[in-house]
C-alpha positions in Angstrom: -100.5 7.7 98.2 -101.7 8.8 94.7 -103.1 5.4 93.8 -106.2 6.0 95.9 -107.1 9.4 94.3 -110.5 9.6 92.5 -109.9 12.4 90.0 -113.4 13.5 89.2 -113.7 15.4 92.5 -112.2 18.9 92.5 -110.8 18.3 96.1 -108.8 15.3 94.9 -107.5 17.2 91.9 -106.3 19.9 94.2 -104.7 17.3 96.5 -103.0 15.8 93.5 -101.5 19.2 92.6 -100.3 19.7 96.1 -98.7 16.2 96.3 -96.8 16.7 93.1 -95.5 20.1 94.1 -94.4 18.8 97.5 -92.5 15.7 96.3 -88.9 15.7 95.3 -88.9 16.2 91.5 -86.4 14.6 89.3 -87.8 14.9 85.8 -87.8 18.0 83.5 -91.4 17.7 82.3 -92.9 19.5 79.3 -96.6 19.1 78.5 -97.8 20.0 75.0 -101.5 20.0 74.2 -103.8 21.3 71.5 -106.6 20.3 69.1 -106.4 18.0 66.1 -103.7 19.2 63.5 -102.8 22.1 65.8 -99.1 21.4 65.5 -98.6 19.9 68.9 -96.7 16.8 67.8 -94.4 18.8 65.6 -93.7 21.2 68.4 -92.9 18.4 70.8 -90.6 16.7 68.4 -88.7 20.0 67.7 -88.3 20.6 71.4 -87.1 17.1 72.0 -84.5 17.3 69.3 -83.1 20.5 70.8 -82.6 18.9 74.2 -79.4 17.1 75.1 -79.8 13.4 75.5 -77.7 10.2 75.1 -80.8 8.3 73.9 -84.1 9.5 72.6 -87.2 7.2 73.2 -90.5 7.8 71.5 -93.4 6.1 73.2 -96.4 5.7 70.8 -99.7 4.9 72.4 -101.6 4.5 69.1 -102.8 1.1 67.9 -102.5 0.7 64.1 -105.8 -1.1 63.4 -106.0 -0.4 59.7 -103.9 0.5 56.7 -104.5 4.3 57.0 -103.2 4.3 60.6 -100.2 2.1 59.7 -99.4 4.7 57.0 -99.6 7.5 59.6 -97.2 5.5 61.9 -94.7 5.1 59.1 -94.8 8.8 58.2 -94.2 9.8 61.8 -91.3 7.4 62.2 -89.7 8.9 59.1 -90.2 12.4 60.5 -88.4 11.4 63.7 -85.4 10.0 61.9 -82.9 7.3 62.8 -81.9 8.8 66.1 -85.0 7.7 67.9 -86.0 4.4 69.5 -89.7 3.8 69.1 -91.8 1.8 71.6 -95.4 0.9 71.1 -97.1 1.1 74.5 -100.9 1.3 74.2 -101.7 0.4 77.8 -98.6 0.1 80.2 -97.5 3.7 80.0 -96.6 4.2 83.7 -94.6 1.0 83.6 -92.7 2.0 80.5 -91.8 5.3 82.1 -90.5 3.6 85.2 -88.4 1.2 83.0 -87.0 3.8 80.6 -87.0 7.0 82.5 -83.3 6.9 83.3 -80.5 9.5 83.4 -79.3 10.5 79.9 -82.6 9.4 78.3 -85.2 11.7 76.8 -88.7 10.3 76.5 -91.4 11.7 74.2 -94.9 10.3 74.8 -97.5 10.9 72.0 -100.2 10.9 73.1 -102.0 10.8 76.4 -105.5 10.9 74.9 -105.0 7.8 72.9 -103.7 6.1 76.0 -106.8 7.1 77.9 -109.0 5.8 75.0 -107.1 2.5 75.0 -107.6 2.1 78.7 -111.3 2.9 78.6 -111.9 0.4 75.7 -109.9 -2.3 77.5 -111.6 -2.0 80.8 -114.9 0.0 80.3 -114.3 1.0 83.9 -113.8 4.8 84.5 -112.6 4.3 88.1 -109.8 2.0 86.9 -108.8 4.5 84.3 -108.8 7.3 86.9 -106.4 5.2 89.1 -104.1 4.7 86.1 -104.1 8.5 85.4 -103.0 9.1 89.0 -100.3 6.6 88.6 -99.0 8.2 85.5 -98.9 11.6 87.1 -96.8 10.1 89.9 -94.3 8.2 87.9 -93.6 11.0 85.5 -92.0 12.9 88.4 -89.6 10.1 89.1 -88.0 9.9 85.7 -84.3 10.8 85.8 -84.3 12.4 82.4 -86.5 14.9 80.5 -90.0 13.9 79.6 -92.3 15.5 77.0 -95.9 14.5 76.9 -98.4 15.3 74.1 -102.2 15.3 74.5 -105.3 16.5 72.8 -107.6 19.2 74.2 -111.0 17.6 73.6 -113.2 19.6 75.9 -113.8 22.6 73.7 -116.4 21.1 71.4 -119.9 19.9 71.8 -121.0 17.5 74.5 -120.8 13.9 73.1 -124.1 12.2 72.6 -123.1 8.9 74.0 -122.1 7.8 77.6 -118.8 6.4 76.4 -118.0 9.6 74.6 -118.8 11.7 77.6 -116.7 9.3 79.8 -113.7 9.7 77.4 -114.0 13.5 77.3 -114.1 13.7 81.1 -111.2 11.3 81.6 -109.1 13.0 78.9 -109.7 16.3 80.7 -108.7 14.8 84.0 -105.6 13.3 82.6 -104.6 16.7 81.1 -105.1 18.4 84.5 -103.1 15.8 86.3 -100.2 15.9 83.9 -100.2 19.7 83.7 -100.2 20.0 87.5 -96.8 18.3 87.7 -95.3 19.7 84.5 -92.5 22.3 84.6 -93.9 23.9 81.4 -97.3 23.6 79.6 -97.7 24.8 76.0 -100.9 24.8 74.0 -100.8 24.9 70.2 -103.4 26.9 68.3 -103.2 26.9 64.5 -99.6 25.9 64.6 -98.7 28.7 67.1 -97.4 27.7 70.5 -99.0 29.5 73.5 -97.2 29.1 76.8 -99.9 28.7 79.5 -97.5 27.5 82.3 -94.0 29.1 81.9 -91.0 27.1 82.9 -89.6 30.0 85.1 -92.7 32.0 86.2 -92.0 35.6 87.3 
């Protein structure tokens, strides 16, 4: 049902929201987003460590192309500690969630924007990326354990001066909307301060 959605259209975004709200929901989903160095990854990790789980799985979507990125990866692994199993999944994120989203397992995905970037560079086809975003939004709901997803808010700056840059900005925004629609809780970090924009138990 959701595979055919074309996310750039507002009517389809509304339809996605309605579909996610109407389906039986298994996962406890937290979505954390913010700007670069806003504290979003640290907040997501602290929240994950406070949740009960038999196994903790970190899904990294980054690709370590150079020494600086490899050093970042090592630092983040050290911060997580030995209690985490790390999976490097640059493209097949929905499939990884289907495989690992089982009862007793907590999954932390960091981050959605790098995943979107990887897809766009792999296919250079925005429509194909849109279908994968819709697929991700669907499979997150079927996970039997808690899921925390991290993403960047990239739409607050200037309009990119290249077509690829504008495509990425638009797709990242669409992915954020799709994930937020089905999340139980959405938190935005600003200068290290968490701001709840979709409370878990709204009044």
